[in-house]
C-alpha positions in Angstrom: 114.7 107.3 124.4 111.4 108.8 125.3 113.3 112.1 126.1 114.9 112.5 122.7 112.0 111.8 121.3 110.2 114.7 123.1 113.0 116.8 122.3 112.9 116.1 118.5 109.3 116.5 118.6 109.8 119.9 120.1 112.0 120.8 117.6 109.9 120.0 114.7 107.0 122.0 115.8 109.4 124.8 116.7 110.7 124.9 113.2 107.0 124.7 111.8 105.2 127.0 113.6 108.0 129.7 114.6 108.0 131.6 111.2 104.1 131.8 111.7 104.4 132.7 115.1 106.8 135.6 113.9 104.5 136.4 111.1 101.5 137.0 113.2 103.5 139.0 115.8 104.7 141.6 112.9 101.3 141.8 111.5 100.7 144.3 114.8 104.1 145.9 114.4 103.6 149.8 114.2 106.9 149.7 111.9 107.3 148.1 108.1 111.0 147.1 109.6 111.7 143.7 110.9 112.4 145.4 114.5 109.1 145.5 116.5 108.3 149.1 117.4 104.7 148.9 119.1 101.4 147.1 118.7 98.8 148.3 116.3 96.0 147.4 114.2 96.9 149.8 111.2 97.8 146.8 109.0 94.9 145.0 109.5 92.4 148.1 108.6 94.4 148.9 105.4 94.0 145.0 104.5 90.1 145.6 104.4 90.5 148.7 102.4 92.7 147.2 99.8 90.5 146.5 97.0 93.0 144.3 95.0 93.3 142.2 98.0 89.5 142.1 98.7 88.6 141.5 94.9 91.0 138.6 94.4 89.7 137.0 98.0 86.2 137.2 96.6 87.5 135.7 93.0 89.3 133.0 94.8 86.5 132.0 96.8 84.0 132.0 93.9 86.4 130.0 91.7 86.8 127.5 94.8 83.3 126.9 95.3 82.1 126.6 91.6 85.3 124.5 90.5 84.7 122.1 93.5 81.1 121.8 93.0 81.5 120.9 89.2 84.2 118.8 90.0 82.6 116.9 92.3 79.3 116.1 90.2 81.8 115.1 87.3 84.3 113.2 89.5 81.2 111.2 91.3 79.7 110.5 87.7 82.8 109.1 86.1 83.4 107.3 89.4 80.1 105.4 88.9 81.1 104.8 85.1 84.3 103.4 86.1 83.1 101.3 88.8 80.9 99.5 86.2 84.0 98.6 83.9 85.8 95.5 83.4 88.8 95.0 85.2 91.4 95.5 82.5 89.8 99.0 80.9 89.3 100.0 84.6 92.9 99.4 85.5 93.8 101.6 82.2 91.3 104.1 83.2 92.5 104.6 86.6 96.1 105.0 85.7 95.1 107.8 83.3 93.1 109.4 86.0 96.1 109.4 88.2 98.1 111.0 85.8 97.1 114.4 86.4 98.0 113.9 90.3 101.2 112.8 89.5 102.4 115.2 86.7 104.0 118.5 87.7 101.7 121.2 88.0 103.9 123.3 85.9 103.4 120.8 83.0 99.7 120.8 83.8 99.6 124.9 83.7 101.7 125.1 80.8 99.7 122.7 78.5 96.4 124.2 79.7 97.6 127.5 78.7 98.7 126.5 75.4 95.1 125.1 75.0 93.4 127.9 75.8 95.6 130.3 73.5 94.8 127.9 70.7 91.1 128.4 71.3 91.4 131.9 72.0 93.0 132.6 68.8 90.1 130.9 67.0 86.9 131.8 69.5 87.8 135.2 70.3 87.8 135.1 74.2 90.5 136.4 76.7 92.2 134.7 79.8 90.3 135.5 83.1 87.3 133.8 85.0 86.4 131.3 82.8 89.8 130.1 82.1 90.5 129.6 85.4 87.5 127.9 86.4 87.8 125.3 83.7 91.6 124.8 85.0 90.7 124.2 88.5 87.9 121.8 87.5 90.6 119.9 85.3 93.0 119.3 88.4 90.1 118.7 90.9 88.2 115.8 89.1 90.8 113.2 89.4 90.8 113.9 93.2 87.1 113.5 93.5 87.2 110.1 91.5 90.3 109.1 93.8 88.2 109.7 97.1 85.0 108.0 95.5 86.6 104.9 94.1 87.3 103.3 97.4 83.6 103.6 98.6 82.9 101.4 95.8 85.1 98.9 96.7 83.9 99.0 100.4 80.0 98.6 99.1 78.1 95.5 98.2 78.2 95.5 94.4 74.9 93.7 94.4 72.9 96.6 96.0 72.1 98.6 92.8 70.4 95.6 91.5 68.8 94.9 94.5 67.2 98.4 94.6 65.9 97.8 91.2 64.5 94.1 91.8 62.4 96.0 94.8 60.9 98.3 92.2 63.5 101.4 92.3 64.2 103.0 89.0 67.9 103.2 88.0 67.8 106.8 89.2 66.0 106.5 92.3 68.2 103.4 92.9 71.3 105.8 92.4 70.0 108.5 94.7 68.4 106.7 97.6 70.9 103.6 97.9 74.2 104.3 96.1 74.6 108.1 96.6 74.4 107.6 100.6 77.0 104.7 100.8 79.5 106.9 98.9 78.5 110.5 100.3 81.7 110.3 102.6 83.9 109.8 99.7 82.0 112.7 97.3 82.2 114.9 100.4 86.1 114.2 101.1 86.4 114.7 97.5 84.6 118.1 97.6 86.7 119.5 100.4 90.2 118.3 99.2 89.0 120.3 95.8 88.2 123.1 97.5 91.5 122.9 99.6 93.6 122.5 96.4 92.0 125.0 94.5 91.9 127.9 97.3 95.9 126.9 97.3 96.7 126.7 93.9 99.4 129.1 92.2 101.0 127.3 89.5 98.4 126.2 87.2 96.3 129.3 88.1 99.4 131.9 87.3 99.8 130.1 83.8 95.8 130.3 83.1 94.8 133.8 85.0 94.3 137.0 83.0 94.8 140.5 83.8 91.3 141.2 84.9 90.9 138.0 87.0 93.7 136.8 89.6 93.5 134.4 92.9 94.9 135.7 95.8 97.9 133.6 96.0 98.9 135.2 92.9 97.9 138.7 93.9 100.2 137.9 97.1 103.1 136.7 95.1 102.5 140.1 92.8 102.8 142.5 96.0 106.0 140.4 97.6 108.1 140.6 94.5 109.5 143.8 95.8 109.1 143.9 99.5 106.8 142.1 102.0 103.9 144.2 103.0 102.6 143.9 106.7 99.2 143.6 105.2 100.3 140.2 103.8 101.2 139.6 107.4 97.9 140.5 108.4 96.2 138.6 105.7 98.6 135.5 106.0 97.2 135.7 110.3 93.8 135.6 109.2 94.1 132.5 107.0 95.9 130.8 109.9 93.4 131.9 112.4 90.2 130.5 110.2 92.4 127.3 109.2 92.9 126.6 113.0 89.4 127.4 113.9 87.6 124.9 111.4 90.4 122.3 112.4 89.2 122.6 116.2 85.4 122.5 114.8 85.8 119.4 112.6 87.9 117.3 115.0 85.3 118.6 118.0 82.4 117.4 115.6 84.2 114.1 114.8 84.8 113.5 118.6 81.5 114.1 119.5 80.2 111.4 116.7 82.8 109.0 118.2 81.8 109.4 121.5 78.2 109.0 120.6 78.9 106.0 118.5 81.0 104.6 121.6 78.1 105.2 124.0 75.6 103.7 121.6 77.4 100.2 121.3 77.9 100.2 125.1 74.2 100.6 125.7 73.8 98.0 123.2 
């Protein structure tokens, strides 16, 4: 059984990573064909000279950072308000909050597009950076709420009142007592928002304009006719960056775990 389990695991890993490995190999291929003819960095050089891809990448990062920060602030404040509600209203609001997460992206994208069209006809604005930013904030806020709310459930509900009894103003009590307690959830919500914003295609496709596109939309437009080796190069760079980030994150977590374990052992 152990051998079968190892074989199954190996097959799953091959199924997941062989396509990525093929993509990486062909990003160094001299030819545009599917036959490897020689090693070259030409496609990476062309990638960094491609103004469309670079502008889309910068636009994607700007939207991801801005929408994640705004969504984190709004979602955290919303979680504070929801946590102070009574049981029945809280349950209703949480169900409403969960709906955008469960709702198919195409429904969210089309509804936001129709909303922007409605306001565009009356307020004389065009689809572009701001419509993309609003759309990304809209679908990111629920993820922040869902990450912050469990931290409130783990926290002592009397901390806020205790801090005020000791002389803190409501704002100081929130900043110095509540915020540090929920900070892991806030950071998780920010990272999840940033990741979803970078990766989103469907909602961005319906809310972008001709002058402002994200990287997934640009890649889709470039691959409608034929996959360019520049796309292979770009995908390879993204994959390497993600791997480096994951290795760094796991290294930091392991160091923290070992430090805490050693501290408890010394105690």
